[in-house]
N, C-alpha and C positions, 0 to 999 in steps of 0.2 A: 707239554701235556702228553707225556709218553704213553699214558694209559689208553689214549685214543689211537695211537699209531697211525696207520693209513686208513683206518675205518671211518675217520671223521668225515671224509667226502661223501660217504654213503649214509651218514646219520640223518635222522629225521629233521634235525634243525638245519643242517646244510641243504637238504632238499627243499625245505621251506624257504630258505633265503635265496635259493636259486629261482623259485617261483615268484617270490615277492622281494626282489633285490633291494639292497640299500642304495641310497643316493650317491654314496662314495664307492670308489672301485674296490674290488676284491683283490688284495695283494698276494695272498697265499691261500689257496683252497685247502691245503693240508692242515692249516691251523685256523682257518676262518679269520684271517688277518685283514684288518681294514684301517683306513685313516678315520679317526673320529675326533670331534671337537670337544674342548673343555673350557668353560669360562669361569673365572673366579675373581675375587678381590685382588687388585694389583699388589697388595701387601703380601699375599701368599705366593705370588708368582716366583720369586727367587727360591723359595723352598721347594716348589714343585720342580723347578729346573735343575737345581743343584743337589738336592737331597732325594727328591722323589716323593711320591704320595705314600701314605701309610693307611690303608683301609682299617687297620685295627683300632685306630683312634678317630675314625670318622664319625660324624654325627649320625645318630640312629633315627633322626627325624625324616630321613628321605622316604620316598614312597615304597622303596624296596629295602628299607633298613640301612644299616651302615655299609658303605662301599664307596667306590669311586665312580662318579656318574659322568657319562659322556653322551654325545649326540651326533647324528649324521647331518643335522641342520645347524649351520653356524648361527642362524638367527635364534635358535633355541638356547644355545650356550651363551649367546650375547645377553640374554635376559638375566643371567647370573653375574654380570659384570657391573658393579656400581660405578657411579660417577667418581672420578678420582678427587674431586674437590669437595662436594657436599656428602659423598658416600651414600647417596640415595639412588633412586631410579633403577632398581633391580628387583627381581621377583621376591627376594627375601626381606626387602625393606620398603620404604615409601616409594610409590609408583612414579612420582613426579620429581624431576630434577629442578632444584631451586636456582641453578646457575644460569645467568643470561648469556654466557659465552660457551654454550654446550658444544658448538661446532669446532671449537679450538682444541678440545681435549683429545689426546691420543689414547686409544685403548689397545689392549693386547689379548689375544685368544690363542690357546695352544692347540696345535694339531698333533694328536698322538697316533703313533703306529701301534695298533691295538690288536692283541690276540684274544679273540672271543672264544675259541675252542668250541666245545659242545654247548650250545646256547639253550637255556630254558626260556621259552617264548610264552609270554603272559598276555592272554587276550581278555580273560575274565579276572579282574583284580579282586583279591581277597586279603584284606588288611591283616587278619589274624595269622595268615600263612607267611606273608612277606615282611611283617614288622613285629609280630608277636605282641601279645597283650601284656605279658609280664615284663615290666621294665628292668627286672634283674637278670633277664635272659634275652638281651637284644640280639637281633639277627645281624651278623657280620660275615655271612658266608652264603654261597648260592644254595638253593634247595637240593634235596636228594632226588635222584632219578626214581621213577616209579618201580616199586618192588625191588629196590636195590639200596645198598649203603653207599654207593658211589655218588659223588656230587657232580652237578653240572659245573661248567667252567665260568659261566657268566649268565646274566639275565637280560632279556630284552623286553621292555614293556611295549606292546604293539599299539600302533596308532589306530584311530577310528577308521581310517581309509582302508585298512586291511583287517577290520573286524574287531579291533580292541574296543573296550567299553569305557575307557577313561581318557586316554591321552590323545591330543591333537597331533603330537609329533612323537616319534619313537624315542625311547630312553634306554640307554645301555648302562649296565652296572657290572663292574669287575671287582674281585675281592682279593686279589693277589698283587703284591707290589711289583712283580716282574712281568705283568701282562701288558703293560703299555710303556712306550718310550716317547718322550717329547721330541718329535721329529722337527717341527717348525713352530716358531712363534710369529704369529701374524699380527701386524700392527695396523690399525684402521681408525677412522674417525666416523662418528655417527652423523647422519644427515639430520638437520634440524628443520628442513623445509616443511615437513608434515607434523612437526611437534605441536601438540595442543598447548595453549597457554594454561597457566595454573588457574584452577578454579577458585574464584573469589567467593568463598562460602558465605561471608557476611552479606555481600551484595545479593546473593541468591535468596537468603533468608529475608532480607529487607524487601525485595521485590515480591516474594510470596506473601509476606505480611501485608504489603500495600494492596495486592490483588484481592486477598481474602477480606480485607476491611473496606474495600471500595464499594460504595452504594451504586449498584448497576440499575436500579429502578428508574 
């Protein structure tokens, strides 16, 4: 991000992140470089590691349009990793895993070395700005800076803790294939100790029907 030169450390976004720091360490202040997490379907993992991501063909259904989404919380990225067996239990699909041996599955999450550069920080979300209404002109780039034709380098959706109006956890979006490098692949297992059993909808309906039709007089 040559256009920022050494001025990035004194930019408004850098000052903001100094006052409201990320959970992950700052690796390089001259580029706003951080480690950030990304979770995805295990089928996509080889492509991300061997070929890299391509924001140009990313889904435009994200909160901030097409782009590559990352998080400072591993738990947030974990929400986007489906069960490798039933392919459910993630934020974009059915919320419950149908597998009895959930604790045996191994999951992978990528820790990217990410250059955020000059960050556009979003506290008040406006869909028409970040996703566009016209489906023929989807957003796959960061927004322009105020009174300028220059673009920001990335977007950060601010969490409610720091004054955001939508997100419980921060969300980061980059739009250039060279902004992030997969530094580590972390393998883990999910704890099933606090997993709720699948809801037996038929049983609930039957119980409600019994309650409503019981003569309590």
